[in-house]
C-alpha positions as CSV (number, residue, x, y, z in Angstrom):
1,M,125.2,103.7,108.3
2,G,125.6,104.9,104.5
3,L,123.7,104.5,101.4
4,R,124.9,105.9,97.8
5,P,122.1,108.0,96.5
6,E,121.6,105.7,93.6
7,H,120.0,102.9,96.5
8,L,117.4,105.0,97.3
9,Q,113.5,104.4,95.3
10,I,110.7,106.6,95.5
11,A,108.1,104.3,97.1
12,E,105.4,103.3,94.1
13,N,102.8,102.9,96.9
14,P,103.6,105.3,100.4
15,K,103.0,102.2,102.5
16,D,106.1,100.5,101.3
17,K,108.1,103.8,103.2
18,Q,110.8,103.2,105.2
19,L,112.4,106.9,105.3
20,T,110.3,110.6,104.2
21,M,112.9,112.9,102.7
22,K,111.5,116.8,103.2
23,V,113.4,118.1,99.0
24,T,114.7,121.4,99.8
25,L,116.5,121.9,96.4
26,T,116.8,119.6,93.0
27,E,119.7,119.7,90.4
28,S,119.4,118.3,86.7
29,L,122.2,116.5,85.4
30,G,120.6,115.0,81.8
31,A,120.1,111.7,82.5
32,D,120.0,112.0,86.4
33,L,117.8,114.3,88.6
34,L,120.0,114.7,92.3
35,V,117.5,115.5,95.3
36,Y,118.9,117.1,98.2
37,G,116.7,117.1,101.8
38,T,116.5,115.6,104.7
39,L,115.2,113.2,106.7
40,S,111.1,114.3,107.4
41,D,112.6,113.2,111.3
42,S,115.5,115.2,111.9
43,N,118.0,117.1,110.8
44,Q,120.6,114.1,109.0
45,Q,120.9,115.6,105.3
46,M,120.5,112.9,102.3
47,T,120.5,113.0,98.3
48,L,118.3,110.6,96.1
49,R,120.2,110.3,92.6
50,V,117.0,109.5,90.4
51,E,116.3,109.0,86.2
52,G,116.6,112.6,84.7
53,H,112.1,113.0,83.5
54,V,111.5,112.6,88.0
55,V,109.5,115.4,88.0
56,V,110.3,116.5,91.7
57,E,109.1,119.4,93.5
58,D,111.0,121.5,96.0
59,G,109.5,121.0,99.3
60,A,107.8,117.6,98.8
61,S,107.9,114.9,101.3
62,L,108.9,112.0,98.8
63,P,108.5,108.5,100.6
64,L,111.0,106.2,100.1
65,T,112.6,102.5,100.3
66,I,116.0,101.4,100.9
67,D,117.2,97.3,99.3
68,T,119.1,96.4,102.5
69,K,121.8,94.8,100.7
70,N,122.8,98.2,99.9
71,I,123.3,99.4,103.3
72,H,127.0,100.0,104.4
73,L,128.2,100.0,108.0
74,F,131.1,101.7,110.0
75,D,132.5,101.3,113.1
76,R,131.7,104.7,114.7
77,E,135.1,104.7,116.4
78,T,137.9,103.5,113.7
79,E,134.9,105.1,111.3
80,K,136.0,101.3,109.1
81,R,133.7,99.8,107.2
82,I,132.2,96.3,109.1
83,E,132.0,93.8,106.9
84,S,128.7,91.7,106.9
């Protein structure tokens, strides 16, 4: 499964979360803020891209939502994208 960093959003209501990200590092790029971390239930690394004015603390747990139309699936053996 693949997700682009800009297709994840911080959940406005924590009850709506689909994933939780443990923040390890933030990188300010001016207009954007890249947030690096891991899924709370695993060591799976992930990146989140949000607008540059958003404040995120290192070590924070962020509730995230995903628009399922932005999920990309790949065949494990061929590594080719599975068209939906």
